[in-house]
C-alpha positions as CSV (number, residue, x, y, z in Angstrom):
1,M,95.8,96.1,26.8
2,T,94.2,99.4,25.7
3,V,93.8,102.4,28.0
4,N,91.9,105.6,27.1
5,L,92.7,108.6,29.2
6,T,91.6,112.3,29.1
7,A,93.7,115.1,30.5
8,T,92.1,117.1,33.3
9,S,95.1,119.3,34.2
10,A,98.1,121.0,32.6
11,A,100.4,118.5,34.3
12,Q,98.5,115.5,32.8
13,D,98.4,117.2,29.4
14,A,102.2,117.6,29.4
15,A,102.5,114.0,30.6
16,F,100.5,112.8,27.6
17,V,102.9,114.5,25.3
18,A,105.9,112.9,27.1
19,L,104.3,109.4,26.8
20,A,103.6,109.8,23.1
21,D,107.2,111.1,22.6
22,S,108.6,108.1,24.5
23,S,106.4,105.7,22.4
24,S,107.7,107.2,19.2
25,L,111.3,106.9,20.4
26,V,111.2,103.2,21.3
27,E,109.6,102.3,18.0
28,D,113.3,102.1,16.9
29,A,114.2,98.4,17.4
30,T,117.7,99.4,18.6
31,L,116.1,101.0,21.7
32,R,114.6,97.7,22.8
33,P,114.1,96.3,25.4
34,S,112.9,99.3,27.3
35,R,110.5,99.9,30.2
36,L,108.5,103.0,31.2
37,I,109.4,103.6,34.8
38,G,108.9,106.4,37.4
39,G,105.7,108.3,38.0
40,Q,104.1,107.5,34.7
41,M,104.5,103.8,35.3
42,V,102.5,104.2,38.5
43,A,99.8,106.4,36.9
44,L,99.2,103.9,34.1
45,L,99.2,100.8,36.3
46,L,96.6,102.6,38.5
47,A,94.5,103.2,35.4
48,V,94.9,99.6,34.2
49,H,93.6,98.3,37.6
50,G,90.9,100.9,37.9
51,I,92.4,102.3,41.2
52,V,91.5,105.9,41.9
53,M,94.7,107.4,43.4
54,P,95.9,110.7,41.8
55,R,99.4,110.5,40.5
56,E,100.6,113.3,38.2
57,T,104.0,114.0,36.8
58,R,105.1,115.8,33.6
59,D,108.0,113.5,32.8
60,A,108.2,110.1,31.2
61,D,111.2,108.1,32.4
62,L,112.5,105.3,30.2
63,G,114.8,102.5,31.5
64,F,117.2,100.7,29.2
65,T,119.7,97.9,29.5
66,P,123.5,98.7,29.3
67,A,123.6,96.7,26.0
68,V,121.0,99.0,24.4
69,L,122.8,102.1,25.6
70,N,126.1,100.8,24.0
71,E,124.5,100.3,20.6
72,P,126.6,102.3,18.1
73,T,123.4,103.7,16.5
74,I,122.3,105.1,19.9
75,G,125.4,106.0,21.8
76,S,127.6,107.6,19.1
77,S,128.7,111.1,19.9
78,E,129.2,111.7,16.2
79,G,126.5,112.3,13.6
80,D,125.0,108.8,13.5
81,G,123.7,108.6,17.1
82,L,120.8,110.1,18.9
83,R,121.8,113.6,17.9
84,A,121.4,112.7,14.3
85,Q,117.8,112.1,15.1
86,R,117.5,115.6,16.5
87,R,117.3,114.5,20.1
88,E,119.4,117.1,21.8
89,P,120.1,117.3,25.6
90,L,118.1,120.3,26.8
91,R,118.0,120.3,30.6
92,A,119.7,118.3,33.4
93,D,116.7,118.1,35.8
94,A,114.4,115.7,33.9
95,A,114.6,112.2,32.3
96,R,112.4,112.6,29.2
97,R,113.5,111.1,25.9
98,S,111.1,112.1,23.3
99,R,110.0,112.5,19.8
100,R,106.4,113.6,19.2
101,R,103.8,111.7,17.4
102,R,100.3,113.1,17.4
103,R,97.0,113.2,15.5
104,R,94.0,115.5,15.7
105,A,90.7,113.9,16.7
106,G,89.0,112.7,13.5
107,E,92.2,112.9,11.5
108,S,94.1,110.0,10.1
109,G,97.9,109.7,10.0
110,H,100.5,111.4,12.1
111,R,102.6,114.5,11.9
112,R,106.1,114.5,13.3
113,A,107.5,117.2,15.5
114,G,111.0,117.9,16.8
115,A,112.7,115.7,19.3
116,C,114.7,116.1,22.5
117,I,116.5,114.2,25.3
118,H,116.5,115.3,28.9
119,R,119.0,113.6,31.1
120,R,119.4,113.7,34.9
121,A,122.6,115.4,36.1
122,R,123.0,112.7,38.8
123,S,124.8,109.8,37.1
124,S,126.5,106.6,37.9
125,T,127.9,105.3,34.6
126,R,128.7,106.7,31.2
127,F,127.8,104.9,28.0
128,G,128.3,105.6,24.3
129,H,131.0,105.8,21.7
130,P,133.0,107.4,23.2
131,P,131.3,107.3,26.6
132,H,129.3,110.6,26.8
133,L,125.7,109.6,27.9
134,D,125.2,110.1,31.6
135,T,123.0,107.5,33.1
136,T,121.5,106.8,36.5
137,E,121.3,103.2,37.9
138,V,117.8,102.2,38.9
139,F,117.5,99.7,41.7
140,G,115.2,96.9,40.6
141,L,115.3,97.5,36.9
142,A,117.2,94.3,36.2
143,F,114.4,92.4,37.9
144,A,111.9,94.2,35.7
145,F,113.8,93.2,32.6
146,K,113.8,89.5,33.7
147,R,110.0,89.5,33.8
148,P,107.6,89.9,30.8
149,P,106.5,93.5,30.2
150,M,102.9,94.7,30.4
151,V,102.3,96.1,26.9
152,V,99.8,99.0,27.0
153,E,98.2,100.8,24.0
154,L,97.2,104.3,25.0
155,E,94.7,106.8,23.4
156,L,95.4,110.1,25.2
157,R,93.0,113.0,24.7
158,R,94.6,116.3,25.4
159,R,92.7,119.4,26.7
160,N,92.8,121.0,23.2
161,G,91.1,117.9,21.7
162,E,94.2,116.5,20.2
163,I,94.5,112.7,20.5
164,L,97.9,111.1,21.0
165,D,98.6,107.4,20.4
166,A,101.2,105.5,22.3
167,T,102.3,101.9,22.8
168,L,104.7,101.3,25.7
169,D,106.1,98.4,27.7
170,L,105.5,98.7,31.5
171,P,107.1,96.7,34.2
172,D,104.6,94.2,35.6
173,E,103.1,94.8,39.0
174,P,105.7,93.0,41.1
175,S,108.5,94.8,39.2
176,A,106.7,98.2,39.8
177,L,106.7,97.6,43.5
178,I,110.3,96.7,43.6
179,L,111.3,99.7,41.5
180,K,109.5,102.0,43.9
181,A,111.1,100.3,46.9
182,G,114.4,100.9,45.1
183,A,113.5,104.6,44.6
184,W,112.7,105.0,48.3
185,Q,116.0,103.1,49.1
186,A,118.0,105.6,47.0
187,R,116.3,108.9,47.8
188,R,114.2,108.6,51.0
189,E,111.7,111.1,49.7
190,Q,108.1,111.3,50.7
191,R,106.8,111.0,47.1
192,D,108.6,107.6,46.9
193,A,107.0,106.4,50.1
194,V,103.6,107.4,48.7
195,D,104.4,105.5,45.5
196,V,105.3,102.4,47.5
197,H,101.8,102.5,49.0
198,R,100.3,102.9,45.5
199,T,102.3,100.0,44.0
200,L,101.4,97.8,47.0
201,C,97.7,98.5,46.2
202,I,98.4,97.7,42.5
203,A,100.2,94.4,43.5
204,R,97.2,93.5,45.7
205,S,94.8,94.1,42.8
206,A,97.0,92.0,40.5
207,G,96.8,89.1,43.0
208,N,100.5,89.0,43.6
209,G,102.0,87.2,46.6
210,P,105.3,86.1,48.2
211,S,106.2,83.8,45.4
212,D,106.5,86.8,43.0
213,F,109.3,88.3,45.1
214,E,111.5,85.2,45.6
215,D,114.6,86.4,43.7
216,S,118.0,86.9,45.2
217,A,118.6,90.0,43.0
218,I,115.9,92.0,44.9
219,E,116.8,91.0,48.4
220,A,117.8,94.5,49.3
221,Q,114.5,96.0,48.1
222,V,112.4,93.3,49.8
223,E,114.2,94.0,53.0
224,V,113.5,97.7,52.6
225,L,109.8,97.0,52.3
226,R,109.9,94.8,55.4
227,S,111.9,97.2,57.6
228,D,110.6,100.6,56.4
229,F,107.0,99.8,55.5
230,G,106.2,96.6,57.3
231,S,107.2,97.8,60.8
232,M,105.4,100.3,63.1
233,E,108.7,102.1,63.5
234,G,109.5,102.1,59.8
235,E,110.9,105.3,58.3
236,G,108.8,104.8,55.2
237,L,105.6,104.7,57.2
238,A,106.6,107.9,58.9
239,A,107.1,109.6,55.6
240,L,103.8,108.2,54.3
241,A,102.0,109.9,57.1
242,I,103.4,113.4,56.6
243,G,100.6,116.0,55.9
244,L,97.7,113.6,56.7
245,S,95.2,113.9,59.4
246,A,95.7,111.6,62.3
247,S,92.8,109.3,61.2
248,E,94.0,109.2,57.6
249,A,97.6,108.6,58.6
250,E,96.6,105.7,60.8
251,R,94.4,104.2,58.0
252,R,97.1,104.5,55.4
253,T,100.0,103.2,57.5
254,T,97.9,100.3,58.8
255,E,96.9,99.4,55.3
256,T,100.5,99.6,54.1
257,R,101.9,97.4,56.9
258,A,99.2,94.8,56.2
259,L,100.0,94.8,52.5
260,V,103.7,94.3,53.1
261,Q,103.0,91.4,55.4
262,R,100.6,89.9,53.0
263,L,102.6,90.3,49.8
264,I,106.2,90.0,51.0
265,A,105.8,87.7,54.0
């Protein structure tokens, strides 16, 4: 599937660079399987389905399996790991793993730039040889890896006219909804509630239904959707309504409840 996007803001411009960086990184076979998760996952799935709901973030978050993170060529703290590929940890408040690949409009070929890793300070498990890579467990990611990825080829036009190419594996639509339910489950932040609403709309567009969520591994996330977004008293619905007019809050919460009842049952 091919998606062509043009940056209309500084945040989107930065996001395009992060996506191209991530694509270049996972060209390495030892970094597969992977899934693009987080806000960029939502933004790209919205674009794939032609749904107009603004979703901007500068970071590109990549999810990996424990087996991938324990690969010697990835997790070594010596010279043959990620650091040997000039991917250095820079800041602890992002989750971007990157190496740039870009081309100017009208040019052929690519020019390589430096590389970096950003890792979240909040961690649950350490991987590597010896263990030194801090990781964050993502609720629902195992479910996403059990399902076939949605492979997207991107042509990303930056504001300066530069075109970035990227090919990435996205979680499919049911997986995206479960991942965002898991993010809400872990953080209880308004942005996650808004993303639950967005991914519910994506799942509706994809024609998903209750049979797509019959997996014992995601019972906790399904219950979160029912209790927090499928009930009038749900905490997720309350977060979703923050900052909206009374009429828009009622419209969005009513739509969200209906979608949960239709998709999750």
